[in-house]
Structure formats: C-alpha cells, structure tokens
N, C-alpha and C positions, 0 to 999 in steps of 0.2 A: 212621458211628461218631463219636461226639463225643470230641474230643481235649481233654484237660485237662492243665494244667501243674501238677504237683504241688509245684513249688517256688515258686509264686506266693503273694503276700501273706504270711500267717502261716507257710505252707509246712510244716504239720504233718500228723499223721494224720487230722485232721478233714476234709481234702480228700478222702481215700480213702473215709471213711465216708459223707460226704454225696453223693459221687458214686455209691457203690454203692447207697444207698437211692433215689436219683432214678432210676439206671438200672432198678432193679426196678419202680419205680412207673410208669415211662413206657414200658418195654420197649426202651429205647435201649441199644445196644451202646456201650461206652466203652473209651478207652485213656488211662491216666494215665501221664505221663512225668515224669522228674526227681523221683520221689517222695522227699520229705524231703531234697532235695539239699543244702540248706544247713545240715542238722543235723549234730552231731558224730558220730552213728551213722546215716548216710543209708540210704535204702531202706526197704523193708518190715521190720517187726520182729514179734515173736510175736503181740503184742496186735492189730496191724493184720491179720495173717493169720487171726486168729480171726474177725474180722468178715468178711473175703473168704469164708472157708469156710462161714460161717453163712449168708451171702447166697447163696452157690452152692447150698447145700442146699435152701433153700426155693423156688428158682426153676429148678433144673436147669441152671444156667449153664455155659457153656464158658468156661474160664478158662486163661490163659497167664500166666506170670510170677509165679505165687503161691508164692514162695520167700524165705526170709530174705535180706535185703539187696537184693532185686530193685528196680531203679529204674523198671521198666516193668511195668504190669499192664493185660492186656486182659481184659474181662468182658463176655460176650455173654449177657444174660438170657433165659430161657425164661419160660413162664407161672408165676406165683407160685402155690404150693400150700398151702393151709391144712392143719394137722395138729399132730401132737405131735412136738416137736423136743427133742433133748437135745444141749447144747452145752457142751464142756469147753474153756475157754480154755487150759488146759494150764500156765498160770503164775499169778501173781498179777494179771495184766492185768485190766482192768475189764470185769466182766460187763454193766454198765449201758450202756457204750458200744457193746457188741455188740447189746444190746437196742434201743438207739435206732436202730441202723442197720437192723434188720429190721422193727421195729414199724410204720412207715408202710405198707410193702407188705403185710403181713399184714392190716392193718386193711381193705384193699380187697378181701379175699377174701369169699366168699359165706357161709362158715361160720366159727366161732370156732376159734382156735389156742391151744395150750398150749406154753410154752417153758420148759424146765428148764436153767439155766445154772450152771456151776460155774467158780470162779475168785475174782478179787478183788471184793469188795462195797463197800470203803471205801479208795479209792485217792487219793493227791494227784494233782491235775490231772485229775481225772475226777469226774462226778457220784456222790454217795453214794446208797445205797439210799433214805435218808430224803428226799433232794433229789427223787428220781424220784417217790417215793410221794406226798410232801406238797406239792410245788410243781410239778413238770414235768407230771405226769399230770393233776391238777386244771386246769392251763392248757389242756392239749390238749382236755379235755372241753368247754371253752368254744367250741372250734372244731369239734368233732364226733367226735373220736376217743374210743375207750372201751377202756381197759386197766386191769388190776389187778396189782399185784405183791405177792409174800410173801417176807419173809426167812427162810430156813430154816436159815442158818449164816453166821457172820461170816468174812470172808476178808481178811487183811491181808498187806502185802509182808513177806517175799518168797515165802512158801509159798502164799498164796491159799487154796484149799480151801473158800471160802464157797459158799453155794447160794442161788439165787434161782428162784422160780417165777413166771412171768408168764402171764397169761391175756389174749388180745387178741380183742376182739369185732369184728364187721363194722361198718364205718362206715355209719350210717343216713343221715345228712345232714351237710353241712359249711356252715359260715358264716364270714364274716370276723370278725376280732378287732378290737374297738374298746375299747382299754384305755389311756385317757389318765390316768385318776385312779385310784389304787389304793383310795380310800376311807378312812374312819377306822381307826385301829388298834384291833384287837379284843383280841388276846392276843399275848403273846410268852413264850417258854419256851426254857431252856437244857438241854442234856443232854451228859453225858460218858460215853464207853464205853471201858473198859480190857480188855486182854487180856494176861495174863502180866506185869503191871506192878503196882507198889505203889499202894495206894489214896490215898496222899497227893497223888499227881499230880492225881487227879480233884478233890480238895478244893481245891487251890491254883488250879485252872483255874476252877472254879465261884466261888471268891472273887473273882476277877478279873471275871468276867462279871457278877456281882452288883453289884460296886462301880461298874463302868463303865456298865452298862445299867439299873441301878436295879431289878433283878429281885428279887421276894420269894422267900423260900426255898421256898415252895410251887410255884413255876414252875421249879424246878431239880431235876434228877434225875441220879443216877450208876448205872452198872451195870458189873459185871465179867462177861465172857463167856468161854466156851471157844472158842478158835480155834487153828489150827496155828501161827500166828506171833504174837509180841508186837505190840500195836498200841494206839493211843490216838486217838480222834476227838472233837473238840468241835464241837457243832452248836448254832445258835440259830435257832429257827423264829419267824417273824414272820407273823401272820395279820391281814390287813386286810380290809375289807368285800368288796373285789372280786378280791383275789389274795393267795396265800400264797408265801413263799420261805423257803429254808433257806440259812444261811451255815455253812460248814464249815472246820475246821482240823484238822491232824494233827500228832500228836507225832512227833519224830524224835530219834535219838541226838544229844546235845550241845545240843538246843534246849530252854531252860527252859520249864517249864509255863506260867509267867506270859506268856512271849512268844507261845506258841501261842494262848492265850485272848485276849491283847491284840490280836493281829492279827484274830481274828474279830470282836471288839468294834469295831475300827476299820472293818471292812466294813459292819457293822450301823449304825453311827453315819453313815457316809457315805450309805447308802441312805435312812436315815430323814430326814437333813437336807436331802437333795435333793428329797424329796417327789415321787418318780417311781413309776410302776406296777412296772416290772421291774427287777431287778438285772442286771448285765452277763452273768451266766451264762444267765439265762432269756432274755434278749434275743437271745443268740447261738443258743441251742438251739430257739427257737420259729420261726425263720425258715423252716426246711425244711417243717414241717407246715403253716405259714401259706401258704406258696407253693402247696401242694397244695389248700388250702382256698379259694384265690383271692386272699388278701391280708388286709390290715388295717393298723392303725397302733397304736402304743403309745409311752408315755413311758419313758425309760430313762436311765441314767447315760451319760457319754461312752462311745461304743461301743469295744470292744476290737478288736485285730487279727483275732481269731477271728470276730467278727461281720461285719467287712468282707470277710473271705475267704469266709465262708459265702455271703454275698450274691453275691459273684462267681461261685461255683461254681454256684449256683442259676441264675444268668444264663446259664450254658452250656446249660441244658435248656429254659428258659422265656424268652419275651420278657417282661422285667419292668420296672417302674418302681420303683426303689429310691432313696429320698430321706431325707436327714437334715436336720432343722431344729434349729440350736442355739438352745436356750431360755435360755442363760446359767446360770451358777452350777452347773456340772456337770449340767445337764439337757439332754435331747435328745429330739426327737420323730421316730420312725422310721416311715416309711410304705413298705409293699411292696404292689405291685399287679401281678398277672399279667394280661397282655393277651389270653391265650387259654387255654382249658381244658386241664387236664392230659390227656395221651393215655393213657387206661387201657384201650384195646381189647385189648392183648396180655395183660393180667391175666386 
C-alpha cells in the first residue's frame, strides 16, 4: 500500500484526486493520511468525496474513511470498467475536477465510456468547462488521450445544478510531450457569461478586456444563461500555433466588474509577456497524464505550489526525474521523465 501525506506541499484536495487517479491506473492500493490537515476545514469535504465515490464506482474499489472531515482514506482499486456512468456531485462542487480524476483510468479501457456529471461547471479555484474543452483536452490529445465534453447546463455556486456529458475513448498510443515553444499567436477572444445578473456587468467587463488586451469588438461576446444560481464568469482564450489556453475569472458579491476583468487581463499579459508554452494551470494539470505517457518537457511560468505538490505525489507511484530549469524573467523549463513503464496489468 502506497502511503501518502495529505498535508505535504500545497496540502489541498489535489493530492486526493491525483492519488486516486494513479491508484486506478496502476492498480496500487493507497492510504492518504493527514488529509488537508493545515486547512481551515480539514479532512475530506463534499467535493473530494464526489471524486472518491466516482473513482470507486468505475473500479469497484474497497474504500475506508470516505466520510465528511475524515483525515484518513484507504482506497484499494479493482479493475477499471468502461461503461456509462452518472455522477452527481450533490453540491456546486466542480464536475470538471471529478472528470479529471477518472478520465485517465477510463482511457486505458478497451472500449469507450460515457460519463454524465451534475454539479458545478464554473467554479473559482477549479477549471471551467471551456478550459477543459479548449485547452486541457487538446493538450492531452498531443500525448495520445482522446475525450470530448459537452456542456448541457451551467452550474454556479451555491446551488450547482450544471450538467456535463463526457465521452472517453480508449487510448491507442501515447507519446512524450515536447512543447518548448507555443508558436505565433493566431487568435484571441473574450467572453462573459451571466446568470441572474444585470447586463451592464458584462458590458463593463468586456470594456476592460478590450482596453487592456486590444481586442476588437468582433472578438468579444456576452451571453445570459439560465442557471439555478446567479453567476458571472469572464474568460479569455488565447490560440497559438502549438497550444491554446483559457484564462478565467469569476464575479463575486462586493467585487467590482472592473476588478474581475482586470485580474484576468493581468494573467493574460503575464503569459504573453513571458513567451512560454503553458500557463501555470496547464503546467500543473498536464503532469499526471504526462507521467502515464512516459514524460516530456515544456516551458511555463514560475511553477505554482500545486505543480510542485503534484510532481511529488506522482513520485510516490513512479520513479521519475523531475527537473526545473530557471530561464529567467518568469520563465521555466520543466522536464518530467519516468524511468519505468506504468503498471497497467490490473486494468
């Protein structure tokens, strides 16, 4: 049984999700201790339990400790089974984080799977649907994974209620990722989505993005959608020759629309000025599938605590070489190489 310290590094729920994903992919039983021990509300919360239950469902795992506030989780996976799964997060917790947890294991099945998820689709501190569709999944296709997602309904905090359909195809081949240069900028576009909020919020946010990023009116869009809760998301998509990424911001009570859009613009400018391939979120999230594919290297901004923690968890399952080369001026080259093949026999 692989022992994992849930309070190490960044110490958040990502440790749980990465550990579950790799446990399923390798057939390794795990014990995660001190789960989120340094957080204000330590232990497992509802959004983490959703990932635990989803993972257990697709591999028939034996699970101990899957309760609210539990600081210890034992997870013993069985063979991963392709099929049609319906997963209700039960709150506004992120459906996309649950999908990221189970997608790698389902990809190694012999037949395709369909997953229907209900809960949050646009959550602060979690990838949005557009980020997954337009940035994360296209990057995974470069490695050999193949999945599609469809948004069937928006879900904002606190009621959630959004719906996502995902199809996961069997992985046919995998290859390392070599993404040092992002290539020339092709297009950039901004979008604002509102639910149960006045339209002037979107207008103010678009005005800030146009002024800061030099976007033409034709590259900007706004939409009002029906959702159980009020919500506001601001997104900017950057398409370069070799990679796309999506930058996201969320409106919150008491936070001016100009501040929301300004923060997104700051992230975009930082990324463009650094001239790197991956933003910090893609850099963090690509490490797990990259470890399954054998490795690779990419340029990115200075890594976040999430990236460093993710690399450490991966190192609990595989013998890896993980290196960071400081390129100066907020630029970094990350290399991850696995020394042995992933153990997939139990799948």
